[in-house]
N, CA, C and O atoms as CSV, one atom per row, in Angstrom:
chain,resi,resn,atom,element,x,y,z
A,1,UNK,N,N,0.846,-1.207,0.000
A,1,UNK,CA,C,0.000,0.000,0.000
A,1,UNK,C,C,0.875,1.249,0.000
A,1,UNK,O,O,0.527,2.236,-0.648
A,2,UNK,N,N,2.008,1.231,0.714
A,2,UNK,CA,C,2.894,2.401,0.738
A,2,UNK,C,C,3.476,2.627,-0.670
A,2,UNK,O,O,3.670,3.769,-1.087
A,3,UNK,N,N,3.749,1.539,-1.394
A,3,UNK,CA,C,4.313,1.650,-2.744
A,3,UNK,C,C,3.320,2.343,-3.663
A,3,UNK,O,O,3.718,3.186,-4.467
A,4,UNK,N,N,2.043,2.011,-3.566
A,4,UNK,CA,C,1.020,2.604,-4.448
A,4,UNK,C,C,0.926,4.109,-4.223
A,4,UNK,O,O,0.673,4.840,-5.181
A,5,UNK,N,N,1.117,4.601,-3.015
A,5,UNK,CA,C,0.993,6.043,-2.728
A,5,UNK,C,C,2.197,6.798,-3.299
A,5,UNK,O,O,2.071,7.964,-3.674
A,6,UNK,N,N,3.354,6.151,-3.367
A,6,UNK,CA,C,4.574,6.821,-3.852
A,6,UNK,C,C,4.501,7.033,-5.374
A,6,UNK,O,O,5.113,7.973,-5.880
A,7,UNK,N,N,3.788,6.208,-6.099
A,7,UNK,CA,C,3.714,6.336,-7.568
A,7,UNK,C,C,3.015,7.639,-7.999
A,7,UNK,O,O,3.545,8.333,-8.866
A,8,UNK,N,N,1.869,7.997,-7.443
A,8,UNK,CA,C,1.182,9.225,-7.874
A,8,UNK,C,C,1.968,10.489,-7.523
A,8,UNK,O,O,1.847,11.485,-8.237
A,9,UNK,N,N,2.744,10.489,-6.484
A,9,UNK,CA,C,3.483,11.697,-6.079
A,9,UNK,C,C,4.461,12.152,-7.179
A,9,UNK,O,O,4.385,13.313,-7.582
A,10,UNK,N,N,5.358,11.318,-7.677
A,10,UNK,CA,C,6.321,11.726,-8.701
A,10,UNK,C,C,5.617,12.225,-9.968
A,10,UNK,O,O,6.089,13.161,-10.614
A,11,UNK,N,N,4.492,11.602,-10.320
A,11,UNK,CA,C,3.776,12.021,-11.541
A,11,UNK,C,C,3.356,13.488,-11.422
A,11,UNK,O,O,3.479,14.241,-12.387
A,12,UNK,N,N,2.870,13.897,-10.268
A,12,UNK,CA,C,2.407,15.285,-10.091
A,12,UNK,C,C,3.613,16.234,-10.203
A,12,UNK,O,O,3.475,17.296,-10.808
A,13,UNK,N,N,4.748,15.909,-9.666
A,13,UNK,CA,C,5.940,16.774,-9.702
A,13,UNK,C,C,6.421,16.959,-11.156
A,13,UNK,O,O,6.737,18.072,-11.578
A,14,UNK,N,N,6.468,15.854,-11.907
A,14,UNK,CA,C,6.989,15.962,-13.268
A,14,UNK,C,C,6.047,16.785,-14.131
A,14,UNK,O,O,6.517,17.415,-15.078
A,15,UNK,N,N,4.772,16.818,-13.868
A,15,UNK,CA,C,3.811,17.605,-14.654
A,15,UNK,C,C,4.047,19.101,-14.381
A,15,UNK,O,O,3.983,19.910,-15.306
A,16,UNK,N,N,4.310,19.461,-13.160
A,16,UNK,CA,C,4.504,20.874,-12.798
A,16,UNK,C,C,5.762,21.436,-13.471
A,16,UNK,O,O,5.738,22.563,-13.966
A,17,UNK,N,N,6.835,20.688,-13.497
A,17,UNK,CA,C,8.104,21.206,-14.060
A,17,UNK,C,C,7.953,21.613,-15.536
A,17,UNK,O,O,8.267,22.753,-15.881
A,18,UNK,N,N,7.491,20.731,-16.400
A,18,UNK,CA,C,7.374,21.083,-17.821
A,18,UNK,C,C,6.401,22.242,-18.046
A,18,UNK,O,O,6.644,23.093,-18.902
A,19,UNK,N,N,5.309,22.284,-17.292
A,19,UNK,CA,C,4.306,23.346,-17.474
A,19,UNK,C,C,4.947,24.715,-17.224
A,19,UNK,O,O,4.703,25.653,-17.984
A,20,UNK,N,N,5.748,24.842,-16.189
A,20,UNK,CA,C,6.358,26.140,-15.844
A,20,UNK,C,C,7.410,26.519,-16.892
A,20,UNK,O,O,7.567,27.704,-17.185
A,21,UNK,N,N,8.122,25.570,-17.455
A,21,UNK,CA,C,9.178,25.870,-18.439
A,21,UNK,C,C,8.574,26.353,-19.762
A,21,UNK,O,O,9.175,27.183,-20.444
A,22,UNK,N,N,7.423,25.858,-20.124
A,22,UNK,CA,C,6.813,26.263,-21.406
A,22,UNK,C,C,6.480,27.753,-21.405
A,22,UNK,O,O,6.598,28.402,-22.444
A,23,UNK,N,N,6.075,28.301,-20.288
A,23,UNK,CA,C,5.699,29.726,-20.229
A,23,UNK,C,C,6.881,30.623,-20.621
A,23,UNK,O,O,6.724,31.452,-21.518
A,24,UNK,N,N,8.031,30.498,-20.002
A,24,UNK,CA,C,9.192,31.352,-20.335
A,24,UNK,C,C,9.688,31.092,-21.749
A,24,UNK,O,O,10.173,32.021,-22.396
A,25,UNK,N,N,9.587,29.885,-22.249
A,25,UNK,CA,C,10.070,29.571,-23.604
A,25,UNK,C,C,9.324,30.410,-24.644
A,25,UNK,O,O,9.930,30.899,-25.597
A,26,UNK,N,N,8.014,30.575,-24.462
A,26,UNK,CA,C,7.223,31.332,-25.437
A,26,UNK,C,C,7.739,32.768,-25.529
A,26,UNK,O,O,7.818,33.317,-26.628
A,27,UNK,N,N,8.085,33.378,-24.419
A,27,UNK,CA,C,8.553,34.767,-24.429
A,27,UNK,C,C,9.891,34.883,-25.179
A,27,UNK,O,O,10.122,35.882,-25.860
A,28,UNK,N,N,10.751,33.904,-25.068
A,28,UNK,CA,C,12.066,33.964,-25.727
A,28,UNK,C,C,11.917,33.935,-27.254
A,28,UNK,O,O,12.736,34.518,-27.964
A,29,UNK,N,N,10.899,33.275,-27.751
A,29,UNK,CA,C,10.690,33.175,-29.213
A,29,UNK,C,C,10.301,34.533,-29.791
A,29,UNK,O,O,10.548,34.782,-30.971
A,30,UNK,N,N,9.703,35.416,-28.999
A,30,UNK,CA,C,9.270,36.743,-29.501
A,30,UNK,C,C,10.490,37.644,-29.750
A,30,UNK,O,O,10.422,38.530,-30.601
A,31,UNK,N,N,11.577,37.444,-29.044
A,31,UNK,CA,C,12.758,38.315,-29.213
A,31,UNK,C,C,13.436,38.153,-30.589
A,31,UNK,O,O,13.790,39.166,-31.191
A,32,UNK,N,N,13.630,36.949,-31.106
A,32,UNK,CA,C,14.312,36.754,-32.398
A,32,UNK,C,C,13.698,37.544,-33.555
A,32,UNK,O,O,14.465,38.142,-34.311
A,33,UNK,N,N,12.384,37.594,-33.753
A,33,UNK,CA,C,11.795,38.320,-34.887
A,33,UNK,C,C,12.286,39.758,-34.998
A,33,UNK,O,O,12.733,40.146,-36.077
A,34,UNK,N,N,12.228,40.574,-33.938
A,34,UNK,CA,C,12.688,41.971,-34.034
A,34,UNK,C,C,14.164,42.063,-34.439
A,34,UNK,O,O,14.544,43.002,-35.140
A,35,UNK,N,N,14.983,41.132,-34.024
A,35,UNK,CA,C,16.417,41.193,-34.346
A,35,UNK,C,C,16.625,40.995,-35.854
A,35,UNK,O,O,17.547,41.574,-36.429
A,36,UNK,N,N,15.789,40.194,-36.485
A,36,UNK,CA,C,15.939,39.935,-37.929
A,36,UNK,C,C,15.657,41.209,-38.719
A,36,UNK,O,O,16.216,41.394,-39.800
A,37,UNK,N,N,14.807,42.086,-38.204
A,37,UNK,CA,C,14.469,43.332,-38.924
A,37,UNK,C,C,15.683,44.250,-38.986
A,37,UNK,O,O,15.772,45.093,-39.879
A,38,UNK,N,N,16.615,44.099,-38.053
A,38,UNK,CA,C,17.797,44.975,-38.036
A,38,UNK,C,C,18.769,44.605,-39.174
A,38,UNK,O,O,19.528,45.465,-39.620
A,39,UNK,N,N,18.764,43.371,-39.644
A,39,UNK,CA,C,19.699,42.969,-40.710
A,39,UNK,C,C,19.462,43.754,-42.009
A,39,UNK,O,O,20.437,44.178,-42.630
A,40,UNK,N,N,18.232,43.963,-42.439
A,40,UNK,CA,C,17.987,44.724,-43.681
A,40,UNK,C,C,18.657,46.088,-43.667
A,40,UNK,O,O,19.066,46.572,-44.722
A,41,UNK,N,N,18.781,46.720,-42.514
A,41,UNK,CA,C,19.399,48.047,-42.428
A,41,UNK,C,C,20.821,48.040,-42.982
A,41,UNK,O,O,21.112,48.791,-43.913
A,42,UNK,N,N,21.710,47.218,-42.439
A,42,UNK,CA,C,23.111,47.188,-42.895
A,42,UNK,C,C,23.232,46.820,-44.372
A,42,UNK,O,O,24.152,47.286,-45.045
A,43,UNK,N,N,22.336,46.005,-44.881
A,43,UNK,CA,C,22.425,45.597,-46.294
A,43,UNK,C,C,22.269,46.831,-47.190
A,43,UNK,O,O,22.901,46.905,-48.244
A,44,UNK,N,N,21.431,47.806,-46.786
A,44,UNK,CA,C,21.229,49.015,-47.598
A,44,UNK,C,C,22.524,49.826,-47.657
A,44,UNK,O,O,22.744,50.579,-48.606
A,45,UNK,N,N,23.369,49.675,-46.657
A,45,UNK,CA,C,24.627,50.436,-46.617
A,45,UNK,C,C,25.502,50.088,-47.839
A,45,UNK,O,O,26.412,50.849,-48.167
A,46,UNK,N,N,25.252,48.992,-48.495
A,46,UNK,CA,C,26.055,48.609,-49.655
A,46,UNK,C,C,25.875,49.628,-50.790
A,46,UNK,O,O,26.782,49.795,-51.607
A,47,UNK,N,N,24.744,50.301,-50.857
A,47,UNK,CA,C,24.508,51.285,-51.915
A,47,UNK,C,C,25.523,52.426,-51.849
A,47,UNK,O,O,26.137,52.758,-52.863
A,48,UNK,N,N,25.713,53.042,-50.652
A,48,UNK,CA,C,26.704,54.133,-50.548
A,48,UNK,C,C,28.101,53.671,-50.957
A,48,UNK,O,O,28.864,54.451,-51.526
A,49,UNK,N,N,28.440,52.433,-50.679
A,49,UNK,CA,C,29.777,51.938,-51.032
A,49,UNK,C,C,29.951,51.956,-52.553
A,49,UNK,O,O,31.031,52.286,-53.042
A,50,UNK,N,N,28.922,51.612,-53.292
A,50,UNK,CA,C,29.021,51.593,-54.757
A,50,UNK,C,C,29.308,53.008,-55.267
A,50,UNK,O,O,30.095,53.185,-56.198
A,51,UNK,N,N,28.678,54.007,-54.666
A,51,UNK,CA,C,28.878,55.394,-55.101
A,51,UNK,C,C,30.355,55.773,-54.951
A,51,UNK,O,O,30.920,56.442,-55.816
A,52,UNK,N,N,30.968,55.346,-53.857
A,52,UNK,CA,C,32.373,55.700,-53.613
A,52,UNK,C,C,33.252,55.082,-54.696
A,52,UNK,O,O,34.200,55.716,-55.160
A,53,UNK,N,N,32.948,53.863,-55.098
A,53,UNK,CA,C,33.758,53.205,-56.129
A,53,UNK,C,C,33.636,53.966,-57.450
A,53,UNK,O,O,34.618,54.116,-58.177
A,54,UNK,N,N,32.424,54.448,-57.759
A,54,UNK,CA,C,32.217,55.181,-59.006
A,54,UNK,C,C,32.992,56.492,-58.975
A,54,UNK,O,O,33.581,56.885,-59.982
A,55,UNK,N,N,32.998,57.164,-57.849
A,55,UNK,CA,C,33.702,58.451,-57.733
A,55,UNK,C,C,35.200,58.244,-57.991
A,55,UNK,O,O,35.829,59.031,-58.698
A,56,UNK,N,N,35.755,57.196,-57.419
A,56,UNK,CA,C,37.191,56.958,-57.577
A,56,UNK,C,C,37.526,56.677,-59.042
A,56,UNK,O,O,38.582,57.086,-59.524
A,57,UNK,N,N,36.641,55.988,-59.746
A,57,UNK,CA,C,36.918,55.658,-61.152
A,57,UNK,C,C,36.779,56.884,-62.041
A,57,UNK,O,O,37.540,57.014,-63.000
A,58,UNK,N,N,35.854,57.779,-61.773
A,58,UNK,CA,C,35.643,58.954,-62.622
A,58,UNK,C,C,36.894,59.837,-62.656
A,58,UNK,O,O,37.372,60.156,-63.745
A,59,UNK,N,N,37.437,60.240,-61.513
A,59,UNK,CA,C,38.624,61.114,-61.525
A,59,UNK,C,C,39.806,60.457,-62.230
A,59,UNK,O,O,40.558,61.131,-62.934
A,60,UNK,N,N,39.974,59.165,-62.051
A,60,UNK,CA,C,41.118,58.485,-62.677
A,60,UNK,C,C,41.029,58.612,-64.196
A,60,UNK,O,O,42.016,58.950,-64.850
A,61,UNK,N,N,39.867,58.345,-64.751
A,61,UNK,CA,C,39.709,58.407,-66.205
A,61,UNK,C,C,39.869,59.855,-66.682
A,61,UNK,O,O,40.499,60.112,-67.709
A,62,UNK,N,N,39.290,60.802,-65.924
A,62,UNK,CA,C,39.371,62.217,-66.311
A,62,UNK,C,C,40.815,62.701,-66.258
A,62,UNK,O,O,41.267,63.402,-67.162
A,63,UNK,N,N,41.523,62.341,-65.230
A,63,UNK,CA,C,42.914,62.792,-65.072
A,63,UNK,C,C,43.759,62.279,-66.232
A,63,UNK,O,O,44.570,63.022,-66.785
A,64,UNK,N,N,43.576,61.017,-66.602
A,64,UNK,CA,C,44.391,60.440,-67.676
A,64,UNK,C,C,44.101,61.156,-68.992
A,64,UNK,O,O,45.033,61.561,-69.687
A,65,UNK,N,N,42.839,61.317,-69.342
A,65,UNK,CA,C,42.499,61.961,-70.623
A,65,UNK,C,C,42.899,63.431,-70.576
A,65,UNK,O,O,43.467,63.947,-71.538
A,66,UNK,N,N,42.609,64.109,-69.472
A,66,UNK,CA,C,42.907,65.542,-69.356
A,66,UNK,C,C,44.399,65.778,-69.409
A,66,UNK,O,O,44.838,66.746,-70.029
A,67,UNK,N,N,45.173,64.954,-68.801
A,67,UNK,CA,C,46.632,65.146,-68.738
A,67,UNK,C,C,47.193,65.314,-70.149
A,67,UNK,O,O,48.063,66.156,-70.374
A,68,UNK,N,N,46.704,64.526,-71.087
A,68,UNK,CA,C,47.260,64.584,-72.451
A,68,UNK,C,C,46.909,65.913,-73.115
A,68,UNK,O,O,47.755,66.503,-73.786
A,69,UNK,N,N,45.672,66.397,-72.940
A,69,UNK,CA,C,45.271,67.635,-73.620
A,69,UNK,C,C,45.413,68.870,-72.742
A,69,UNK,O,O,45.384,69.989,-73.257
A,70,UNK,N,N,45.564,68.702,-71.450
A,70,UNK,CA,C,45.642,69.863,-70.541
A,70,UNK,C,C,46.976,70.603,-70.657
A,70,UNK,O,O,46.971,71.829,-70.546
A,71,UNK,N,N,48.106,69.950,-70.870
A,71,UNK,CA,C,49.392,70.673,-70.918
A,71,UNK,C,C,49.338,71.899,-71.808
A,71,UNK,O,O,49.710,72.988,-71.371
A,72,UNK,N,N,48.884,71.752,-73.050
A,72,UNK,CA,C,48.862,72.912,-73.951
A,72,UNK,C,C,47.754,73.876,-73.564
A,72,UNK,O,O,47.978,75.084,-73.493
A,73,UNK,N,N,46.546,73.345,-73.311
A,73,UNK,CA,C,45.409,74.209,-72.996
A,73,UNK,C,C,45.569,74.851,-71.629
A,73,UNK,O,O,45.097,75.968,-71.415
A,74,UNK,N,N,46.220,74.172,-70.710
A,74,UNK,CA,C,46.354,74.703,-69.350
A,74,UNK,C,C,47.104,76.037,-69.382
A,74,UNK,O,O,46.712,76.961,-68.669
A,75,UNK,N,N,48.137,76.167,-70.158
A,75,UNK,CA,C,48.940,77.405,-70.198
A,75,UNK,C,C,48.135,78.542,-70.842
A,75,UNK,O,O,48.240,79.698,-70.434
A,76,UNK,N,N,47.357,78.205,-71.821
A,76,UNK,CA,C,46.566,79.249,-72.496
A,76,UNK,C,C,45.609,79.868,-71.494
A,76,UNK,O,O,45.452,81.088,-71.450
A,77,UNK,N,N,44.948,79.004,-70.664
A,77,UNK,CA,C,43.982,79.524,-69.686
A,77,UNK,C,C,44.702,80.399,-68.675
A,77,UNK,O,O,44.194,81.447,-68.274
A,78,UNK,N,N,45.908,79.956,-68.258
A,78,UNK,CA,C,46.641,80.709,-67.236
A,78,UNK,C,C,47.055,82.065,-67.782
A,78,UNK,O,O,46.966,83.061,-67.063
A,79,UNK,N,N,47.506,82.136,-69.032
A,79,UNK,CA,C,47.970,83.390,-69.619
A,79,UNK,C,C,46.803,84.353,-69.796
A,79,UNK,O,O,46.940,85.549,-69.535
A,80,UNK,N,N,45.659,83.844,-70.235
A,80,UNK,CA,C,44.509,84.710,-70.454
A,80,UNK,C,C,44.080,85.221,-69.096
A,80,UNK,O,O,43.117,85.982,-68.998
């Protein structure tokens, strides 16, 4: 008879433990979604980087072409 009373006791304890853990778990799942929204922000930053690359290429091409024709024309502008 003492053995039969000990069986129901452990069952009640194990039911309480899982029930309490499920409550906090649900709240933790809500945090991940907002964090994913922050990733799109940094990805947009790639656009400004492209502009910088274009700027660097424009002056290089202009300097090379201008250098050949600027020597003669440059002095004329300075004298005038």
